[in-house]
C-alpha positions, 0 to 999 in steps of 0.5 A: 566721873568720880568726885574730886577728893578735896572737900571744902566745908560750906560757908559763905561759898553759898552767898558768893554763888547766889551773888554771882548767879544773880549778877548773871541773871540766871535761875538756879535750876538753869545754872544747875542744869548747865553745870551738871549739878543736881538742882536740889544739891545746888540749892542746899550748897547755896543755903549752906545746908550741906556738910561737904562740897566737892571742888569739881561741883564748884568748878563746873558752877564757876565755869558756867558763871564765868567767875574765878574758882579761887573767888568762889572758894576764898572770896579774897579777890575784889573782882570775881570775874574772869578776864573779859567775862564781867556782866554788862550792866545797862544803866536806867534810861540807857539806850542801845547804840544804833549802828551808823 
């Protein structure tokens, strides 16, 4: 599949990807494999060391992270997660609910 022609200059995109990946408790290599992106390339995107980032790469990464591509690109939304896809956080000392 050819790469999308629209190129996005890197910047805080990498920081948003790192944050979202850590919120999902995913390893970088696993995310790269699931999104069909080279692991070294994903690492360079996260570090902001690439000159151009293809939108289709970010689309696949955002899809695996279950977050909005708009948020990945622009970061202008407070809630990055797609509806119903926010990670579930367990509070310290919180126990699993037992079925009655």
